[in-house]
C-alpha positions as CSV (number, residue, x, y, z in Angstrom):
1,M,0.0,0.0,0.0
2,S,2.9,2.4,0.7
3,Q,5.4,3.9,-1.7
4,D,9.0,2.8,-2.0
5,S,10.6,4.1,1.2
6,T,13.8,4.9,-0.6
7,T,12.1,7.8,-2.3
8,T,10.9,9.5,0.9
9,P,12.9,11.6,3.4
10,E,14.0,10.0,6.6
11,D,11.9,12.5,8.6
12,F,8.7,11.9,6.5
13,R,5.6,11.7,8.6
14,A,2.4,9.8,7.9
15,G,-0.7,9.0,10.0
16,F,-4.4,9.5,10.6
17,A,-6.4,12.5,11.8
18,V,-10.1,12.5,12.5
19,F,-12.5,15.5,12.5
20,V,-15.3,15.4,15.0
21,G,-17.9,17.9,16.0
22,R,-21.6,18.6,16.0
23,P,-23.5,17.8,12.7
24,N,-23.0,20.5,10.1
25,V,-20.0,22.3,11.5
26,G,-18.0,21.9,8.2
27,K,-16.1,18.7,8.7
28,S,-16.7,17.3,5.2
29,T,-16.0,20.7,3.6
30,L,-12.7,20.9,5.5
31,T,-11.8,17.4,4.4
32,N,-12.6,18.1,0.7
33,A,-10.6,21.4,0.8
34,L,-7.5,19.7,2.3
35,V,-7.6,16.8,-0.1
36,G,-8.2,19.1,-3.0
37,R,-11.0,17.0,-4.4
38,K,-14.5,16.0,-3.3
39,V,-14.3,12.8,-1.3
40,A,-17.1,13.6,1.2
41,I,-20.6,14.9,0.4
42,T,-21.6,18.2,1.9
43,S,-25.0,19.8,2.6
44,N,-26.5,22.4,4.8
45,R,-28.5,19.6,6.5
46,P,-27.2,18.0,9.7
47,Q,-26.1,14.3,9.6
48,T,-25.0,14.4,6.0
49,T,-22.1,12.1,6.7
50,R,-23.1,8.7,7.8
51,H,-19.9,6.7,7.8
52,T,-16.2,7.3,8.0
53,I,-14.5,8.5,4.8
54,R,-10.8,8.7,4.3
55,G,-9.3,11.5,2.3
56,I,-5.6,11.5,1.6
57,V,-3.4,14.6,1.6
58,H,0.0,14.3,-0.1
59,R,2.8,16.7,0.9
60,P,6.6,16.6,0.3
61,D,7.1,16.3,4.1
62,G,4.3,13.9,5.0
63,Q,1.0,12.2,4.2
64,L,-2.1,13.0,6.1
65,V,-5.1,10.5,6.1
66,L,-8.2,12.5,7.1
67,V,-11.1,10.5,8.5
68,D,-14.3,12.4,8.2
69,T,-17.0,11.1,10.6
70,P,-20.7,11.5,11.2
71,G,-21.5,14.4,13.6
72,L,-21.7,13.4,17.2
73,H,-25.1,14.0,18.8
74,R,-27.4,12.6,21.4
75,P,-28.9,9.6,19.5
76,R,-32.7,9.3,19.2
77,T,-32.8,6.3,16.9
78,L,-30.8,3.1,16.4
79,L,-29.2,4.7,13.3
80,G,-28.1,7.7,15.5
81,Q,-26.6,5.3,18.0
82,R,-24.7,3.4,15.3
83,L,-23.4,6.7,13.9
84,N,-22.1,7.7,17.3
85,D,-20.5,4.2,17.6
86,V,-18.7,4.7,14.3
87,V,-17.2,7.9,15.7
88,A,-16.2,6.4,19.1
89,E,-14.5,3.5,17.3
90,T,-12.6,5.9,15.1
91,L,-11.3,8.0,18.0
92,G,-9.1,5.2,19.3
93,E,-7.5,4.5,15.9
94,V,-6.0,7.9,15.0
95,D,-2.9,9.9,15.7
96,V,-4.6,13.3,16.3
97,I,-8.2,14.5,16.7
98,G,-9.5,17.7,15.2
99,F,-12.4,19.0,17.3
100,C,-14.4,21.3,15.0
101,V,-16.5,24.2,16.2
102,P,-18.0,26.8,13.8
103,A,-17.0,30.4,14.2
104,D,-20.5,31.8,13.5
105,Q,-22.2,29.9,16.4
106,K,-21.6,30.4,20.1
107,V,-20.2,27.5,22.0
108,G,-23.2,25.6,23.3
109,P,-24.3,22.4,25.1
110,G,-23.8,20.3,22.0
111,D,-20.1,21.4,21.7
112,R,-19.5,20.8,25.4
113,Y,-21.1,17.3,25.2
114,I,-18.9,16.3,22.3
115,A,-15.8,17.8,23.9
116,Q,-16.5,15.8,27.1
117,Q,-17.0,12.6,25.0
118,V,-13.8,13.1,23.1
119,V,-11.6,13.9,26.1
120,A,-13.0,11.0,28.1
121,A,-12.3,8.6,25.2
122,V,-8.9,9.6,23.8
123,G,-6.4,9.1,26.6
124,R,-3.1,10.6,25.4
125,T,-4.1,11.3,21.8
126,P,-3.7,15.0,21.1
127,V,-6.8,17.1,20.3
128,V,-6.6,20.2,18.1
129,A,-9.5,22.6,18.3
130,I,-10.3,23.8,14.8
131,V,-12.6,26.9,14.5
132,T,-14.3,26.5,11.1
133,K,-16.1,28.9,8.9
134,A,-13.9,31.8,9.9
135,D,-14.9,33.7,6.8
136,L,-18.4,34.2,8.1
137,V,-17.6,36.4,11.1
138,P,-15.6,39.6,11.6
139,Q,-12.1,39.4,13.2
140,E,-13.3,40.6,16.6
141,R,-16.0,37.9,16.7
142,L,-13.4,35.3,15.6
143,M,-11.1,36.2,18.4
144,E,-14.0,35.9,20.9
145,Q,-14.8,32.4,19.6
146,L,-11.1,31.3,19.8
147,L,-11.1,32.4,23.5
148,A,-14.4,30.6,24.2
149,V,-13.2,27.4,22.5
150,S,-9.9,27.6,24.5
151,E,-11.8,28.0,27.7
152,L,-14.0,25.0,26.9
153,G,-10.9,22.9,26.4
154,R,-9.4,24.0,29.8
155,E,-12.7,23.2,31.5
156,V,-13.4,19.8,30.1
157,V,-9.8,18.6,30.3
158,T,-9.5,19.7,33.9
159,A,-12.8,18.1,34.8
160,E,-11.8,14.8,33.1
161,R,-8.5,14.8,35.0
162,E,-10.2,15.4,38.3
163,Q,-12.6,12.5,37.5
164,R,-9.7,10.2,36.6
165,E,-7.9,11.2,39.8
166,A,-11.0,10.5,41.9
167,R,-11.3,7.0,40.3
168,R,-7.6,6.3,40.9
169,R,-8.0,7.2,44.6
170,R,-11.1,5.0,44.9
171,R,-9.2,2.1,43.4
172,D,-6.3,2.7,45.8
173,A,-8.7,2.8,48.8
174,A,-10.4,-0.4,47.7
175,S,-7.2,-2.3,47.2
176,S,-5.1,-1.1,50.2
177,G,-7.7,0.5,52.6
178,T,-6.0,3.9,52.3
179,A,-5.9,6.5,49.5
180,R,-3.0,8.5,48.4
181,P,-3.5,12.3,48.6
182,A,-5.1,13.9,45.6
183,R,-2.7,15.5,43.1
184,D,-3.0,19.3,42.9
185,G,-3.9,20.2,39.3
186,S,-5.0,23.8,40.1
187,Q,-1.9,25.3,38.5
188,D,-1.7,22.9,35.6
189,D,-1.2,25.2,32.6
190,S,-1.1,22.2,30.3
191,A,-4.9,21.5,30.6
192,G,-6.7,22.2,27.4
193,W,-6.4,21.6,23.7
194,A,-3.0,20.9,22.1
195,H,-3.6,23.8,19.7
196,V,-6.5,26.1,18.7
197,I,-6.5,27.3,15.1
198,P,-9.1,29.1,13.0
199,V,-9.7,28.1,9.4
200,S,-12.0,28.7,6.4
201,A,-12.4,26.1,3.7
202,A,-14.4,28.6,1.7
203,D,-11.7,31.1,1.1
204,G,-8.6,29.1,2.0
205,Y,-7.8,31.0,5.2
206,Q,-5.2,29.0,7.2
207,M,-5.7,25.9,5.2
208,A,-2.0,25.4,4.6
209,E,-1.3,26.1,8.3
210,V,-3.8,23.5,9.4
211,A,-2.3,20.9,7.1
212,Q,1.2,21.7,8.3
213,L,0.1,21.5,12.0
214,L,-1.6,18.1,11.6
215,V,1.3,16.6,9.6
216,S,3.7,17.8,12.3
217,M,1.8,15.7,14.8
218,M,2.0,12.5,12.8
219,P,4.6,9.8,13.6
220,V,7.7,9.4,11.5
221,S,6.5,6.8,8.9
222,P,6.8,6.0,5.2
223,P,3.7,6.9,3.1
224,L,0.6,4.8,3.9
225,Y,-1.0,5.2,0.4
226,P,0.5,5.5,-3.1
227,E,1.0,8.9,-4.6
228,G,-2.1,10.0,-6.4
229,D,-4.6,8.1,-4.2
230,L,-7.1,10.6,-2.7
231,T,-9.5,8.3,-1.0
232,D,-9.9,4.6,-0.2
233,E,-13.7,4.9,-0.5
234,P,-15.2,2.4,-2.9
235,E,-16.6,4.1,-6.0
236,V,-20.0,2.4,-5.6
237,T,-20.3,4.0,-2.1
238,M,-19.3,7.4,-3.4
239,M,-21.9,7.1,-6.1
240,A,-24.6,6.4,-3.5
241,E,-23.4,9.3,-1.5
242,L,-23.5,11.7,-4.5
243,V,-27.1,10.6,-5.2
244,R,-28.0,11.2,-1.6
245,E,-26.3,14.6,-1.6
246,A,-28.4,15.6,-4.7
247,A,-31.6,14.4,-3.0
248,L,-30.9,16.5,0.1
249,E,-30.8,19.8,-1.7
250,G,-33.9,21.9,-0.9
251,V,-35.9,19.3,1.0
252,R,-37.8,19.6,4.3
253,D,-36.1,19.3,7.6
254,E,-37.4,15.8,8.5
255,L,-36.4,14.1,5.3
256,P,-32.5,14.0,5.5
257,H,-32.6,11.7,8.5
258,S,-35.0,9.4,6.7
259,L,-33.2,9.2,3.4
260,A,-30.7,6.4,2.4
261,V,-29.4,5.4,-1.0
262,V,-28.2,2.0,-2.3
263,V,-26.5,1.4,-5.7
264,D,-28.1,-1.8,-6.8
265,E,-26.2,-2.4,-10.0
266,V,-23.4,-1.0,-12.2
267,S,-22.9,-2.4,-15.6
268,E,-21.2,-1.5,-18.9
269,R,-23.6,-0.6,-21.7
270,E,-23.4,-3.2,-24.4
271,G,-22.6,-2.3,-27.9
272,R,-20.6,0.8,-27.0
273,S,-17.1,1.4,-28.6
274,P,-14.1,1.5,-26.3
275,E,-13.7,5.2,-27.3
276,N,-17.2,6.1,-26.2
277,P,-18.1,3.9,-23.2
278,M,-21.2,4.3,-21.0
279,L,-22.1,2.8,-17.6
280,D,-25.7,1.9,-16.5
281,V,-26.1,2.8,-12.8
282,H,-29.3,1.6,-11.0
283,A,-29.9,3.1,-7.6
284,S,-32.7,3.0,-5.0
285,L,-33.6,5.9,-2.6
286,Y,-35.2,4.7,0.6
287,V,-37.5,6.7,2.8
288,E,-39.7,5.8,5.7
289,R,-43.1,7.0,4.7
290,P,-45.2,7.3,1.5
291,S,-45.4,11.1,2.1
292,Q,-41.6,11.3,2.0
293,K,-41.6,9.3,-1.2
294,A,-43.9,11.9,-2.7
295,I,-41.5,14.7,-1.6
296,V,-38.6,13.0,-3.3
297,I,-40.4,12.3,-6.5
298,G,-42.1,15.7,-6.8
299,K,-44.9,16.8,-9.0
300,R,-45.0,14.5,-12.0
301,G,-41.5,13.3,-11.2
302,A,-39.9,16.7,-11.6
303,R,-37.9,16.6,-8.4
304,L,-36.6,13.1,-9.1
305,R,-35.4,14.2,-12.5
306,E,-33.6,17.1,-10.9
307,I,-31.9,14.7,-8.5
308,G,-30.9,12.5,-11.3
309,T,-29.4,15.4,-13.4
310,R,-27.5,16.8,-10.5
311,A,-26.1,13.4,-9.3
312,R,-25.3,12.2,-12.9
313,G,-23.0,15.2,-13.4
314,Q,-21.2,14.5,-10.1
315,I,-20.8,10.8,-10.8
316,E,-19.5,11.3,-14.3
317,A,-16.9,13.7,-12.9
318,L,-16.0,11.0,-10.4
319,L,-15.7,8.1,-12.9
320,G,-14.5,10.1,-15.9
321,T,-17.1,8.4,-18.2
322,R,-20.7,9.0,-19.2
323,I,-23.4,7.2,-17.3
324,Y,-27.1,6.5,-17.5
325,L,-28.6,6.9,-14.0
326,D,-31.8,5.0,-13.2
327,L,-33.4,6.0,-9.9
328,H,-36.2,4.4,-8.0
329,V,-37.8,5.6,-4.7
330,K,-38.9,2.9,-2.2
331,V,-40.5,3.0,1.3
332,A,-38.8,1.0,4.1
333,K,-41.0,1.8,7.1
334,E,-39.1,3.0,10.2
335,W,-35.8,1.8,8.8
336,Q,-33.8,3.9,11.2
337,R,-35.1,1.8,14.1
338,D,-35.0,-1.6,12.4
339,P,-31.8,-3.6,12.8
340,K,-32.5,-5.7,9.8
341,Q,-33.2,-2.7,7.6
342,L,-30.1,-0.9,8.8
343,S,-28.0,-3.9,7.9
344,K,-29.6,-4.0,4.5
345,L,-28.8,-0.4,3.9
346,G,-25.2,-0.7,5.0
347,F,-25.3,0.6,8.6
């Protein structure tokens, strides 16, 4: 999987970084901007990302494998719990964690909940706080947000250390009958995030700096992926995601959580010359209720045709060949809460 180690510098670094945060804080947009190509779908709807996606950043001094995850949230369905489980599993497998908070929204309970989950789970893995969407606020507001995010880091890290110390003392007391004195962490200036950095994927602000920072925190290693690879995501999965992204545009709030896409079949069109190939792609869009099916199809099928046109262009750009895209909308009642349906839909 890696390149020939003789062609890379001795101090070359390579490893994995994961972006976590509330839904819709710009994790996928940041991933795409760093990679330089669309490897993760984006939408203004929460919970757009539903599985981990690896985007690969190649640099002369290192290789950065970015793992884009679903947004952490308090789960209300079996799907929501499984998405959170995906994030939790990923946290233990990376070299650095990027905790994303948007510049245009005040730090709130959702950010604190995720910060606490991350700090409790990571152990010694460094956490970098990344303030996204810096282009949306004036400089003064950005500075205020950086201070607020820094303070959040100090609070949650200090609280987690105190809880771990309390657990240690209880174990000592249970095993020996006496507990060692508590360690005084009141003057510990190391409590908090490893770094706090603002960024804007929209206008490129600090993108190079974020990449350099993350690479500097990777272990010394030969490249993990060949030069030119930008993702290890299977093409059929990316096709399904591009159809779902097209379907999410302009829909009602409740639909995004109820929409799943499965590519049923991909085949070469018979009778085409090698110079002018075409692929036939058949995909199914699953919703939970007949009323949602009507929303996706639209009046006289107009909306489904729009979805097909938008997705076809993205898929053709991905594959580099013309395609015929055949879409069907199906109802899978309450699939977000049905283990069998979730497995069928790839969750």
